[in-house]
ZAVORO-901467 format. One record per residue (C-alpha): z, y, x; residue number from 1. Coordinates in Angstrom, 2 decimals, padded with zeros to 5 digits, m for minus. Example, Ala and Ser with C-alpha at 12.3 -4.5 7.8 and 13.67 -1.06 7.14 Angstrom:
2
+---------+---------+---------+-----+
!      c3 !      c2 !      c1 ! num !
+---------+---------+---------+-----+
!  007.80 ! m004.50 !  012.30 !   1 !
!  007.14 ! m001.06 !  013.67 !   2 !
+---------+---------+---------+-----+
END
This chain:
269
+---------+---------+---------+-----+
!      c3 !      c2 !      c1 ! num !
+---------+---------+---------+-----+
! m088.94 ! m077.01 ! m090.71 !   1 !
! m092.55 ! m076.82 ! m089.55 !   2 !
! m095.60 ! m077.06 ! m091.76 !   3 !
! m098.19 ! m079.79 ! m091.28 !   4 !
! m101.66 ! m078.30 ! m090.86 !   5 !
! m104.33 ! m080.09 ! m092.95 !   6 !
! m107.65 ! m080.56 ! m091.17 !   7 !
! m110.74 ! m079.00 ! m092.77 !   8 !
! m113.30 ! m081.76 ! m093.21 !   9 !
! m116.77 ! m080.72 ! m094.31 !  10 !
! m119.25 ! m083.00 ! m096.10 !  11 !
! m121.04 ! m083.44 ! m092.78 !  12 !
! m117.85 ! m084.56 ! m091.03 !  13 !
! m117.08 ! m086.91 ! m093.94 !  14 !
! m120.37 ! m088.75 ! m093.49 !  15 !
! m120.03 ! m092.17 ! m091.89 !  16 !
! m117.22 ! m093.30 ! m094.19 !  17 !
! m116.43 ! m096.93 ! m093.40 !  18 !
! m114.78 ! m099.90 ! m095.01 !  19 !
! m112.35 ! m101.53 ! m092.61 !  20 !
! m112.69 ! m105.25 ! m093.22 !  21 !
! m109.28 ! m106.48 ! m092.10 !  22 !
! m106.50 ! m106.23 ! m089.55 !  23 !
! m104.32 ! m108.24 ! m087.20 !  24 !
! m100.73 ! m109.05 ! m088.18 !  25 !
! m098.36 ! m108.83 ! m085.22 !  26 !
! m095.17 ! m110.88 ! m085.58 !  27 !
! m092.46 ! m110.45 ! m082.95 !  28 !
! m091.22 ! m114.01 ! m083.51 !  29 !
! m094.54 ! m115.18 ! m082.02 !  30 !
! m094.41 ! m112.77 ! m079.04 !  31 !
! m098.03 ! m111.73 ! m079.65 !  32 !
! m099.67 ! m109.06 ! m077.53 !  33 !
! m102.91 ! m108.01 ! m075.84 !  34 !
! m103.07 ! m107.03 ! m072.17 !  35 !
! m105.47 ! m105.41 ! m069.73 !  36 !
! m105.36 ! m103.91 ! m066.24 !  37 !
! m108.12 ! m101.28 ! m065.93 !  38 !
! m110.66 ! m101.66 ! m063.15 !  39 !
! m110.74 ! m097.88 ! m062.62 !  40 !
! m108.55 ! m094.98 ! m063.63 !  41 !
! m110.90 ! m093.21 ! m066.01 !  42 !
! m109.81 ! m089.69 ! m066.98 !  43 !
! m106.03 ! m089.95 ! m066.99 !  44 !
! m105.58 ! m086.29 ! m067.97 !  45 !
! m107.83 ! m086.10 ! m071.04 !  46 !
! m108.20 ! m088.76 ! m073.73 !  47 !
! m107.70 ! m089.69 ! m077.39 !  48 !
! m106.30 ! m092.79 ! m079.14 !  49 !
! m106.92 ! m093.58 ! m082.79 !  50 !
! m105.75 ! m096.57 ! m084.82 !  51 !
! m104.58 ! m097.59 ! m088.29 !  52 !
! m101.27 ! m099.38 ! m088.72 !  53 !
! m098.84 ! m100.59 ! m091.35 !  54 !
! m095.30 ! m101.66 ! m090.52 !  55 !
! m093.68 ! m104.79 ! m091.93 !  56 !
! m090.22 ! m104.29 ! m090.40 !  57 !
! m088.30 ! m101.02 ! m090.05 !  58 !
! m085.18 ! m100.08 ! m088.14 !  59 !
! m086.33 ! m101.49 ! m084.81 !  60 !
! m087.75 ! m100.05 ! m081.60 !  61 !
! m091.33 ! m101.16 ! m081.05 !  62 !
! m094.39 ! m100.28 ! m079.03 !  63 !
! m098.01 ! m100.07 ! m080.11 !  64 !
! m099.29 ! m099.63 ! m076.59 !  65 !
! m097.68 ! m099.05 ! m073.21 !  66 !
! m097.73 ! m099.38 ! m069.44 !  67 !
! m094.18 ! m100.66 ! m069.30 !  68 !
! m090.77 ! m099.84 ! m067.91 !  69 !
! m090.24 ! m100.39 ! m064.18 !  70 !
! m087.18 ! m101.20 ! m062.13 !  71 !
! m086.93 ! m097.59 ! m060.93 !  72 !
! m085.66 ! m096.62 ! m064.38 !  73 !
! m088.68 ! m094.61 ! m065.50 !  74 !
! m090.34 ! m095.29 ! m068.82 !  75 !
! m093.90 ! m095.09 ! m067.62 !  76 !
! m096.05 ! m094.49 ! m070.69 !  77 !
! m095.77 ! m095.69 ! m074.28 !  78 !
! m096.64 ! m094.92 ! m077.89 !  79 !
! m094.30 ! m096.56 ! m080.37 !  80 !
! m091.20 ! m096.25 ! m082.55 !  81 !
! m087.66 ! m095.18 ! m081.81 !  82 !
! m085.28 ! m094.95 ! m084.81 !  83 !
! m088.28 ! m095.23 ! m087.19 !  84 !
! m089.96 ! m092.17 ! m085.68 !  85 !
! m093.10 ! m092.08 ! m083.58 !  86 !
! m092.65 ! m091.51 ! m079.86 !  87 !
! m095.41 ! m090.31 ! m077.52 !  88 !
! m093.78 ! m090.60 ! m074.11 !  89 !
! m094.73 ! m090.36 ! m070.42 !  90 !
! m091.43 ! m090.09 ! m068.57 !  91 !
! m092.39 ! m090.76 ! m064.95 !  92 !
! m093.32 ! m088.80 ! m061.82 !  93 !
! m092.00 ! m085.51 ! m063.33 !  94 !
! m094.60 ! m085.59 ! m066.15 !  95 !
! m091.88 ! m085.00 ! m068.74 !  96 !
! m093.86 ! m085.69 ! m071.94 !  97 !
! m091.77 ! m086.69 ! m074.95 !  98 !
! m093.02 ! m085.90 ! m078.48 !  99 !
! m091.16 ! m087.32 ! m081.47 ! 100 !
! m091.94 ! m086.05 ! m085.00 ! 101 !
! m088.92 ! m085.25 ! m087.17 ! 102 !
! m090.19 ! m087.24 ! m090.16 ! 103 !
! m089.64 ! m091.02 ! m090.11 ! 104 !
! m092.36 ! m093.50 ! m091.03 ! 105 !
! m090.48 ! m096.22 ! m092.92 ! 106 !
! m092.79 ! m097.03 ! m095.82 ! 107 !
! m093.86 ! m100.67 ! m095.33 ! 108 !
! m096.39 ! m100.35 ! m098.18 ! 109 !
! m098.21 ! m097.45 ! m096.51 ! 110 !
! m101.03 ! m097.46 ! m094.00 ! 111 !
! m100.85 ! m094.70 ! m091.41 ! 112 !
! m103.81 ! m093.39 ! m089.44 ! 113 !
! m102.47 ! m092.35 ! m086.05 ! 114 !
! m104.23 ! m090.14 ! m083.51 ! 115 !
! m102.65 ! m089.29 ! m080.16 ! 116 !
! m104.63 ! m086.78 ! m078.07 ! 117 !
! m103.98 ! m085.52 ! m074.55 ! 118 !
! m105.43 ! m082.86 ! m072.24 ! 119 !
! m103.01 ! m081.92 ! m069.48 ! 120 !
! m105.54 ! m079.46 ! m067.97 ! 121 !
! m104.73 ! m076.90 ! m070.68 ! 122 !
! m102.85 ! m073.77 ! m069.57 ! 123 !
! m100.72 ! m073.56 ! m072.74 ! 124 !
! m098.16 ! m076.35 ! m072.85 ! 125 !
! m098.44 ! m077.01 ! m076.60 ! 126 !
! m102.23 ! m077.49 ! m076.26 ! 127 !
! m101.78 ! m080.43 ! m073.87 ! 128 !
! m100.80 ! m083.09 ! m076.41 ! 129 !
! m101.13 ! m083.58 ! m080.17 ! 130 !
! m100.25 ! m086.14 ! m082.83 ! 131 !
! m102.10 ! m086.50 ! m086.15 ! 132 !
! m100.79 ! m088.68 ! m088.99 ! 133 !
! m103.16 ! m089.36 ! m091.89 ! 134 !
! m105.29 ! m086.36 ! m090.95 ! 135 !
! m102.48 ! m083.86 ! m090.57 ! 136 !
! m101.46 ! m082.35 ! m087.24 ! 137 !
! m097.74 ! m082.80 ! m086.67 ! 138 !
! m095.94 ! m079.52 ! m085.99 ! 139 !
! m092.36 ! m080.45 ! m086.88 ! 140 !
! m090.78 ! m082.29 ! m083.94 ! 141 !
! m087.27 ! m083.53 ! m083.37 ! 142 !
! m088.11 ! m083.80 ! m079.66 ! 143 !
! m090.90 ! m081.61 ! m078.29 ! 144 !
! m091.50 ! m081.75 ! m074.54 ! 145 !
! m095.09 ! m081.32 ! m073.33 ! 146 !
! m096.49 ! m082.70 ! m070.07 ! 147 !
! m096.84 ! m080.52 ! m067.00 ! 148 !
! m100.25 ! m079.02 ! m066.36 ! 149 !
! m102.73 ! m081.35 ! m064.63 ! 150 !
! m100.26 ! m084.26 ! m064.58 ! 151 !
! m101.50 ! m087.87 ! m064.70 ! 152 !
! m099.70 ! m090.20 ! m067.15 ! 153 !
! m099.68 ! m093.88 ! m066.19 ! 154 !
! m102.18 ! m094.64 ! m068.92 ! 155 !
! m105.22 ! m096.06 ! m067.10 ! 156 !
! m103.38 ! m096.44 ! m063.85 ! 157 !
! m105.10 ! m099.41 ! m062.17 ! 158 !
! m101.79 ! m100.68 ! m060.76 ! 159 !
! m100.27 ! m101.11 ! m064.24 ! 160 !
! m100.79 ! m103.84 ! m066.81 ! 161 !
! m101.37 ! m102.22 ! m070.21 ! 162 !
! m100.16 ! m103.95 ! m073.36 ! 163 !
! m100.80 ! m103.63 ! m077.12 ! 164 !
! m098.12 ! m105.01 ! m079.43 ! 165 !
! m095.17 ! m105.05 ! m077.03 ! 166 !
! m093.54 ! m103.50 ! m073.98 ! 167 !
! m093.06 ! m104.89 ! m070.50 ! 168 !
! m089.46 ! m104.04 ! m069.63 ! 169 !
! m088.72 ! m104.78 ! m065.98 ! 170 !
! m091.08 ! m107.74 ! m066.00 ! 171 !
! m090.14 ! m109.19 ! m069.40 ! 172 !
! m091.91 ! m108.47 ! m072.67 ! 173 !
! m089.93 ! m106.98 ! m075.54 ! 174 !
! m089.85 ! m104.27 ! m078.22 ! 175 !
! m092.49 ! m106.12 ! m080.20 ! 176 !
! m094.46 ! m104.42 ! m082.96 ! 177 !
! m094.08 ! m106.02 ! m086.40 ! 178 !
! m096.98 ! m105.07 ! m088.64 ! 179 !
! m100.72 ! m104.70 ! m089.09 ! 180 !
! m103.00 ! m102.96 ! m086.61 ! 181 !
! m106.73 ! m102.28 ! m086.96 ! 182 !
! m109.69 ! m100.15 ! m085.81 ! 183 !
! m108.25 ! m099.18 ! m082.43 ! 184 !
! m110.36 ! m096.59 ! m080.57 ! 185 !
! m109.71 ! m095.14 ! m077.15 ! 186 !
! m111.87 ! m092.20 ! m076.05 ! 187 !
! m111.87 ! m091.58 ! m072.30 ! 188 !
! m112.39 ! m087.94 ! m071.25 ! 189 !
! m112.16 ! m086.12 ! m074.62 ! 190 !
! m109.27 ! m084.63 ! m076.62 ! 191 !
! m110.31 ! m085.03 ! m080.27 ! 192 !
! m108.67 ! m084.31 ! m083.61 ! 193 !
! m108.32 ! m086.70 ! m086.56 ! 194 !
! m111.54 ! m085.61 ! m088.30 ! 195 !
! m113.59 ! m087.68 ! m085.84 ! 196 !
! m112.01 ! m090.85 ! m087.25 ! 197 !
! m111.25 ! m090.09 ! m090.90 ! 198 !
! m111.82 ! m087.70 ! m093.80 ! 199 !
! m110.16 ! m086.58 ! m097.02 ! 200 !
! m111.72 ! m088.22 ! m100.06 ! 201 !
! m112.44 ! m085.28 ! m102.43 ! 202 !
! m111.96 ! m087.51 ! m105.50 ! 203 !
! m108.57 ! m088.97 ! m104.62 ! 204 !
! m107.33 ! m086.47 ! m102.01 ! 205 !
! m106.39 ! m089.40 ! m099.74 ! 206 !
! m107.19 ! m089.90 ! m096.07 ! 207 !
! m109.96 ! m092.48 ! m095.57 ! 208 !
! m111.43 ! m094.28 ! m092.55 ! 209 !
! m114.57 ! m092.96 ! m090.95 ! 210 !
! m116.70 ! m094.63 ! m088.30 ! 211 !
! m116.37 ! m092.95 ! m084.92 ! 212 !
! m119.89 ! m092.05 ! m083.79 ! 213 !
! m119.21 ! m090.23 ! m080.51 ! 214 !
! m119.17 ! m091.44 ! m076.92 ! 215 !
! m116.34 ! m093.49 ! m075.40 ! 216 !
! m116.42 ! m092.55 ! m071.72 ! 217 !
! m116.13 ! m095.03 ! m068.86 ! 218 !
! m112.80 ! m096.64 ! m069.80 ! 219 !
! m113.05 ! m096.15 ! m073.58 ! 220 !
! m112.97 ! m099.08 ! m075.97 ! 221 !
! m113.13 ! m100.06 ! m079.63 ! 222 !
! m111.11 ! m103.02 ! m080.90 ! 223 !
! m111.89 ! m103.59 ! m084.61 ! 224 !
! m109.10 ! m106.22 ! m084.78 ! 225 !
! m110.61 ! m107.51 ! m088.04 ! 226 !
! m112.23 ! m110.72 ! m086.80 ! 227 !
! m115.66 ! m109.16 ! m086.30 ! 228 !
! m115.65 ! m109.43 ! m082.49 ! 229 !
! m116.27 ! m112.51 ! m080.36 ! 230 !
! m112.48 ! m112.55 ! m079.90 ! 231 !
! m109.71 ! m110.27 ! m081.12 ! 232 !
! m109.69 ! m108.45 ! m077.78 ! 233 !
! m113.47 ! m108.02 ! m077.48 ! 234 !
! m114.41 ! m104.37 ! m076.89 ! 235 !
! m117.13 ! m103.27 ! m079.35 ! 236 !
! m117.82 ! m099.89 ! m077.72 ! 237 !
! m120.49 ! m101.29 ! m075.41 ! 238 !
! m118.33 ! m100.75 ! m072.32 ! 239 !
! m117.09 ! m104.32 ! m072.05 ! 240 !
! m113.47 ! m103.20 ! m071.62 ! 241 !
! m112.07 ! m106.40 ! m073.11 ! 242 !
! m108.39 ! m107.26 ! m073.58 ! 243 !
! m106.72 ! m110.62 ! m072.90 ! 244 !
! m104.89 ! m112.45 ! m075.68 ! 245 !
! m101.29 ! m113.60 ! m075.19 ! 246 !
! m099.67 ! m116.00 ! m077.69 ! 247 !
! m102.24 ! m114.80 ! m080.22 ! 248 !
! m102.88 ! m116.89 ! m083.31 ! 249 !
! m106.27 ! m115.85 ! m084.64 ! 250 !
! m105.14 ! m117.04 ! m088.08 ! 251 !
! m103.19 ! m113.77 ! m088.19 ! 252 !
! m106.47 ! m111.86 ! m088.60 ! 253 !
! m106.24 ! m111.09 ! m092.30 ! 254 !
! m107.79 ! m109.12 ! m095.16 ! 255 !
! m105.06 ! m106.47 ! m095.27 ! 256 !
! m106.82 ! m103.16 ! m094.70 ! 257 !
! m106.35 ! m099.41 ! m095.14 ! 258 !
! m109.61 ! m099.26 ! m097.11 ! 259 !
! m108.66 ! m098.74 ! m100.73 ! 260 !
! m104.90 ! m098.43 ! m100.13 ! 261 !
! m104.67 ! m095.42 ! m097.83 ! 262 !
! m101.79 ! m093.04 ! m098.42 ! 263 !
! m102.03 ! m089.31 ! m097.85 ! 264 !
! m099.59 ! m087.16 ! m095.94 ! 265 !
! m097.81 ! m087.53 ! m092.64 ! 266 !
! m094.32 ! m088.47 ! m093.80 ! 267 !
! m092.75 ! m091.51 ! m095.35 ! 268 !
! m089.34 ! m092.57 ! m096.57 ! 269 !
+---------+---------+---------+-----+
END
């Protein structure tokens, strides 16, 4: 069994600690999701996603974010759950990426900080994609297939509708996410580790939120998802990469937050 590698976070990197003010509660019975079709591709080979989430239902397949499943039988791109384990998948056009940590994430009381980072330009296969859970780089995988060098996942393909909270399966939405989601950052053109978005509190030894203070790139965005934007899908990065709301009830923006109740470690039972 592999060993999770804790990230070294200096006092300087811990500066910018933030209090996340709330989150959005996705409920599959309401078929709630956000959608966007990018106006340009951005850097499809190199990017980073960071968000905080807490599940309310386990045992189901669900998608945080995806570009859907087409009639040709290829998965396209998605980040979500299969059998209570994270899946970071781009199974189209011979890309062949499929990363699934061995440890399940089934604790409905726990907040998880999730970072998914990609750089398919790297010569070493294992350097092309990484997953961080609550500040720890995942090294123990049940499925571990890295993308081919210089391949282009469908993420930020201008011909694909992108969705947060569900999955477009052959034209119909499904695999809804049940749970809370907040502080969603997408960084276009950079492969970053978890220390850009969080830090280990030296007093409690728990992973805490930190304000991202870097650049976002052309197609990057920040969705606080805590009610602080003009709408839930309003991009706060300054890029104006806004998301459309579908069946969204803004009353589901709530005070539940990882601030103060963050759990350390990358596992969960």
